[in-house]
C-alpha positions as CSV (number, residue, x, y, z in Angstrom):
1,X,20.7,-38.1,-111.2
2,X,21.0,-39.3,-114.8
3,X,23.0,-37.3,-117.3
4,X,19.8,-36.6,-119.3
5,X,18.2,-35.2,-116.2
6,X,21.2,-32.9,-115.6
7,X,21.3,-31.7,-119.2
8,X,17.5,-31.0,-119.1
9,X,17.8,-29.0,-115.8
10,X,20.8,-27.1,-117.2
11,X,18.9,-26.2,-120.4
12,X,15.9,-25.0,-118.3
13,X,18.2,-22.8,-116.3
14,X,19.8,-21.4,-119.4
15,X,16.4,-20.6,-120.8
16,X,15.3,-18.9,-117.6
17,X,18.5,-16.9,-117.4
18,X,18.4,-15.9,-121.1
19,X,14.7,-14.9,-121.1
20,X,14.8,-13.0,-117.8
21,X,17.8,-11.0,-118.9
22,X,15.5,-8.9,-121.0
23,X,13.5,-7.9,-118.0
24,X,15.6,-8.0,-114.8
25,X,18.9,-6.2,-115.2
26,X,20.2,-3.0,-113.8
27,X,22.5,-0.9,-116.1
28,X,25.4,0.6,-114.1
29,X,28.0,2.3,-116.1
30,X,29.2,0.0,-118.9
31,X,28.1,-3.1,-117.0
32,X,24.7,-4.7,-116.5
33,X,24.0,-6.1,-113.1
34,X,21.9,-9.3,-113.4
35,X,21.0,-10.9,-110.0
36,X,19.1,-13.8,-111.7
37,X,22.4,-15.2,-113.0
38,X,23.7,-15.5,-109.4
39,X,20.5,-17.2,-108.3
40,X,20.8,-19.7,-111.1
41,X,24.5,-20.2,-110.3
42,X,23.7,-21.3,-106.7
43,X,20.8,-23.5,-107.9
44,X,22.9,-25.2,-110.5
45,X,26.0,-25.5,-108.2
46,X,23.9,-27.3,-105.6
47,X,21.7,-29.4,-107.8
48,X,24.1,-30.2,-110.7
49,X,27.7,-29.6,-109.6
50,X,30.5,-27.3,-110.7
51,X,30.8,-28.5,-114.3
52,X,27.1,-28.0,-115.2
53,X,27.0,-24.7,-113.2
54,X,29.9,-23.3,-115.3
55,X,28.4,-24.6,-118.5
56,X,25.1,-22.9,-117.6
57,X,26.8,-19.7,-116.7
58,X,28.8,-19.8,-120.0
59,X,25.8,-20.5,-122.1
60,X,23.7,-17.7,-120.5
61,X,26.6,-15.3,-120.9
62,X,27.0,-16.1,-124.6
63,X,23.2,-15.9,-125.3
64,X,22.9,-12.6,-123.4
65,X,25.8,-11.1,-125.3
66,X,24.3,-12.2,-128.6
67,X,20.9,-10.7,-127.7
68,X,22.5,-7.5,-126.5
69,X,21.2,-7.8,-122.9
70,X,24.6,-8.7,-121.4
71,X,28.2,-7.4,-121.5
72,X,31.5,-9.1,-121.9
73,X,31.9,-8.8,-118.1
74,X,29.3,-11.5,-117.7
75,X,31.8,-14.2,-118.6
76,X,34.4,-13.9,-115.8
77,X,31.8,-12.9,-113.2
78,X,29.3,-15.6,-113.7
79,X,31.6,-18.4,-114.5
80,X,34.1,-18.0,-111.6
81,X,31.2,-17.6,-109.2
82,X,29.5,-20.7,-110.5
83,X,32.7,-22.7,-110.3
84,X,33.6,-21.6,-106.7
85,X,30.0,-22.2,-105.6
86,X,29.9,-25.7,-107.0
87,X,33.3,-26.6,-105.6
88,X,32.6,-25.3,-102.1
89,X,29.2,-27.0,-102.0
90,X,30.7,-30.3,-103.3
91,X,33.4,-30.2,-100.6
92,X,31.1,-29.2,-97.6
93,X,27.6,-30.2,-98.7
94,X,26.3,-26.9,-97.1
95,X,24.1,-24.5,-99.0
96,X,25.6,-21.4,-97.3
97,X,29.0,-22.4,-98.7
98,X,27.5,-22.3,-102.2
99,X,26.2,-18.9,-101.3
100,X,29.6,-17.7,-100.1
101,X,31.3,-19.3,-103.2
102,X,29.1,-17.3,-105.5
103,X,29.6,-14.0,-103.7
104,X,33.4,-14.4,-103.4
105,X,33.8,-15.9,-106.8
106,X,31.7,-13.3,-108.7
107,X,31.9,-10.4,-106.3
108,X,35.6,-10.4,-105.8
109,X,37.5,-12.7,-108.1
110,X,35.2,-12.2,-111.1
111,X,35.2,-8.4,-110.6
112,X,39.0,-8.3,-110.4
113,X,39.2,-10.4,-113.6
114,X,37.0,-7.7,-115.3
115,X,39.7,-5.1,-114.9
116,X,42.0,-6.3,-117.7
117,X,38.9,-6.7,-120.0
118,X,37.9,-3.1,-119.3
119,X,41.3,-1.6,-119.8
120,X,42.9,-3.8,-122.5
121,X,40.0,-4.9,-124.6
122,X,37.5,-2.0,-124.2
123,X,40.0,0.8,-123.6
124,X,38.0,2.1,-120.6
125,X,39.5,3.8,-117.6
126,X,38.8,1.5,-114.7
127,X,40.1,0.9,-111.2
128,X,41.3,-2.5,-110.2
129,X,38.7,-2.8,-107.5
130,X,36.1,-0.6,-109.2
131,X,33.8,-3.5,-110.2
132,X,33.7,-5.1,-106.8
133,X,30.9,-3.1,-105.2
134,X,28.6,-3.6,-108.2
135,X,29.4,-7.3,-108.5
136,X,29.1,-8.0,-104.8
137,X,25.7,-6.3,-104.7
138,X,24.4,-8.3,-107.6
139,X,25.9,-11.6,-106.5
140,X,24.8,-11.2,-102.9
141,X,21.2,-10.4,-103.9
142,X,20.9,-13.3,-106.4
143,X,22.8,-15.9,-104.3
144,X,20.7,-15.0,-101.3
145,X,17.5,-15.7,-103.2
146,X,18.9,-19.0,-104.4
147,X,20.1,-20.0,-100.9
148,X,16.7,-19.1,-99.4
149,X,14.8,-21.1,-102.0
150,X,17.0,-24.2,-101.5
151,X,16.6,-23.8,-97.7
152,X,12.8,-23.6,-98.0
153,X,12.8,-26.7,-100.1
154,X,14.8,-28.5,-97.3
155,X,12.6,-27.2,-94.6
156,X,9.4,-28.3,-96.4
157,X,11.1,-31.7,-97.0
158,X,11.0,-31.4,-100.8
159,X,13.4,-34.0,-102.2
160,X,16.4,-32.2,-103.7
161,X,18.7,-34.4,-105.6
162,X,22.3,-33.3,-106.0
163,X,25.0,-33.9,-108.5
164,X,25.8,-37.4,-107.2
165,X,22.2,-38.5,-107.0
166,X,21.8,-38.3,-103.3
167,X,19.2,-36.2,-101.5
168,X,20.3,-33.0,-99.9
169,X,20.2,-33.0,-96.1
């Protein structure tokens, strides 16, 4: 896959993530649960690789915060999940590993990274593991949708080109 193609797909995913954040989010406490981001993380991790997946997650988080449809917690959650999903998929070439990478990266690691943001930057009372149930629910739902769509593409024999230009098997 050429670099222009990767940049175009990344830009399209950024646009989808940014535009859908106005419609499909669930406000819970001082966070906003956004399963579409996790769906996009799995897609970009499998199709484009970890670097583009993290770039996509960063850009969507920035744009959502500028528009007021996101929170500062979008940064550690989405970026760690995208990175882990991309790295695990790159290592194993299995879609379910991208799914698990997104859920573990966002649902556990990203949630734990939100604790210092909540307590130090926002001055909120929060438990260290308080974000985990919300983040796991959101990341599980979105990553499952992404894994199902990619699996359907494979089953229907739709050519899916991955980060190194080969077709996904």
